[in-house]
N, C-alpha and C positions, 0 to 999 in steps of 0.2 A: 501322129495324127494330134490334131487339136482337140485337148477335152472340153466335150458340150460342156458349159455353165449348167450348175445347178436349177432347177427350174425356182425356185426361191431365187435364186441370185438375179436370173435374168427378169425375173418380176422385180424385182429392187431397183435395177439398174434404171429399168423402164421406169418406174415410179419416180426415180431423183430424177431423171431427165424432165418429166411431168412438172415436178415441183420444182425446178427453177425455170421453164418455160409459163405456165399458170400459176404458181401458188399455190399453198396449201388449200384453199378451200377452192379445188378444182372438180369436185365429185357432182355426177359419175361419173366414170372413165367412157368416154367415147371412143368402143372398142371399133366400129366400121374404120371409123376415122385414122384412129390408131394405126391398127395395123397395115391398110393400105401405106400410110406414109413410115413409117418405120421401116417395114420390107423395102419400098422402095430405095429408101438412104441407107440402109445397111446390109443391104442385099441385091443392087441393081441388075443385075443377071439372073436371079431367080426372084423377083418380088412377087409378092399378093397384088391380084388385079384386081378381084372381084370378090365381095362381100352382100351376099345375097341370100333371101328365101325363094325355095323349092318343095318341090313337090316329091318328098323323100320319106313313103311311107314304110313303116317300124327305126328307121333312123332319127336321132335328134339333129343331129348334124356329121358333118362331113369337111375334109381337107383334100379338097380333089386337083389333081396337076391338068393344067390348061391342055386343051384338046389340040387335033392336026398340027400335030409339031412345034406347036404353038409356046414360048416359054412363060415360067409364070405358075401359081396356083390359083386355085379358090376357096374360100369359105363357104360353106352352103350351112344354111339350118333347114328347118322344116318347117314349111311355110305354114302348115294346120296349125302348129304350136301360138296359142295368143299372148300367153304370160309375156310380158316383157319381162321379169325378171330372169325366165330360164331363159327365154332368148340373151338374153346379155352375158348371162352365165356360161351357156351353149358357146358363143361367138369368141368368148376369153381362153373357151377350152382348145378349141380350134386352132387359134392363136399359138395357144403352146404348143400344139400339135405341128404347129409348121415353124416355130422354133427349135425345137427339140429334137422334132423325129422326122421331116420332110425326108432329109438325106439316107436315113433307114428303110424307109417305107415309099418309095418313088413313085409306088400305085396308088400312093393315098390312103387317107383312114377315113372309115366310113364309123360311125361312132352308135350303137344301137343304146337304148337307155340303159339296158345289161350291162354293157358294157362301162357304160357311165357309172354305175351303183355297185358292181359287184367286186367284193372284195379280194374274192379268187377264181375271177375267170383268167382264160388263159392270155390275154391283156394289161392281164392287172397292175403289170409295172408304168406301162405305157398311157395307160388312162388314168395309175393314181398322178404319174406325175403332172396331165393335162390340167387335173383338177388343184393339184399344189400350185400351179404356176396361175392358174384364172382364180383363184381365193386370193393370193397374192397382190396381183394386179388390181384386182376390183377391192379389196377390202384391204388396204395397207395396214400392220400392227401399231406402227404410229398413230396415223388418223383413227383408228380404232379405239384406242386407248385415250385419246383427247375428248370420244363421244361417250365413252363406258370405263369408266377406272375398273383397273384389274379386281379391285377390292368389292367394288358395288354389287348391289342385286338387283339388275335390273327387271323391269316390269315386261308387259309382252308391247306395252305402247312405246315403250322407250326401244328395244328391240325391233318395232317394225318402223321407226323413225331412222333408225340404222341401214336397215332393209332401202327405205326409199332413196335415204342419203346415197347406197351405191347403187342402187336398181338391183336389187337380187331378189332372190324369194325370201321370205319369213325364216326360212328352213334354212339358211344359203347363210343369214345375219346372226343364226342362233348359232351353228355350226362352229363359224369363223370365233364367236364371242366365249365359247366355251376351249379354244385353243389356247387363248391367253388369261382366264379368268383365274383366280386363286381361291374363289370360292369353291364349295364343294355342290356340284349342278350338275343334274341328270336331263337330258333330253330324248322325252322317248315317243315314236309314232306306231299309233296304233288303229287297226282297223279292223271291224266286225269283234270287238271283243279279244282283240289277239295284238300283239306287239310284233311289229313289220321290223323296227329294228330300234336301237336304243346306242345314246353316247355319252359315255361322262367325260367330264374334266376331270384334267389331270390328277388333283388334289380328292376327287371323289373316286375316280379311280384305286388311286392308291391308297385307300383307307376302306376298298372292297364294295363301295358303293357301283355296280353297273348289272346289268342284265344281259347275259350270255344268249343270243337269239340264234346264231348258226351250229348247225349238226347238233341239232335238240330238237324236242319235243317241239310245237307250236306254248308259245309260253302269253297263258290270259293275264287281262291289263284285273286290279283288283277291282271287287264287284263295286266297293265304298270308294274308288276314286270319283274324279269329276269325268273322266275319259268315259268311263262306264254308266253316267248317269247324265244324259244330254239333257234330258227332261228339268234335271234342276240347274241346268246354266241359264241365263237372262240374254239371249242374243248366241252370239257365236263363242265368244269366250266368257270364262269364270276364274276365280281362285278361290280354294281354301288351304286351310290349314289341316294337316292331319295328323293322329297321335300315333305312336311307335304301333307295328303292325299293319300297318293298310299297304303304302311301298315298302318299306323298309323294317329293318330293327328299330327303329330310329323315328323321330317326327320328322314331319317334311310337311312344306307348303307347296303346293301343286297350281301352277296355272295354265289354261287351257285355252287351246283354238282350236275349235273345229272347224272344217273345210272341207265344206259342201260340194266346192267344185271339184275338188282330186277323192272325197269320199277316203277322210280320214282325219284323226286325230293328234294334235302335236300338244304333251304335256311338257312343259320344263319344272323339274322339281329342284327345291334348293333346302337343302338341308344345313346341320349348323356346322360348327368349326368340329373339329376330331382330330385325334393324333392317328397317323398313319399306321393300318393294320399289316402295313407291308416289315412294317420295322420289328414286327416279330417272326416271318419270314428268312429262309438263307437266302443270303444273295442269287444265287442260282436261278431257283425259283421264283424269286422277286421280280429278276429282268425277264424270264421267260415270258409268265404271266404280262407286266407290265407291255413288252414290246407286242405279243399276240392280240391284245385289246387296243393297242395306240394305231396299229399299222393297219387297221380293217379301216376303208375309207368307205361308207357306203355310198355311192355318188347320187345316186337318185336324192338325197338328201339337202346335196348341193341345189338341184336343179331346182326342188319345191314344188 
């Protein structure tokens, strides 16, 4: 049996094809047209025939087989969703399911928001792979690094420009940047004074700058933080520098964005350079902690 290429490899192969056809300044990726055209040429006996919105209460999107004995597949997204970035990521996620999982799931795959965000759901591997494919296809590392270098310290405007370039949510753009930056930075999403989830860059995680939110009591955001003091921010976003003892045991800069639409705050925390705390740990303990944190993929963050 031929082994299915990894999500990243599949996305990279398509990106190289798009680069060859349209050049490097080709964003955002038009998933609707791409998915149908690519599947027809690559899998003419089992193509995608439709990409459309539909009433899908309780679901973000779906990959569904054609009905009435017809061949082919359709990608559906919840037509009640109005965010272009959220729709675009959902379409890319379902395109990933088509390429990676349709043969193992001939009955189709319906994705709830929980399925797409929960790192410990029963469908974790399948949903995580579809998210990985979508992130790599929509926001290739090589292009993202040309917009924001790995060593740069971006502000919210720079990341918002990237979100617009790739037609994804602000959260998705920040998460993607966290995957390649060499800076120590942490993204914290909170609601009603508590952390919903958080994600650290690899350098931050290795230095011990992270927040555990799974299988622990609710974690409060610091009362001195901007995220906890909406009235202190002019408009929907702001920034401030904090001494040690507010977010971490060291100083940091917080850049916060409040989303009234989705009722949450998003804080990007930039820390200074530091040696890795993991250097003092045993190798086995180091690998276990790092793998456990990095493999958690809060999928709702990609949706935003």
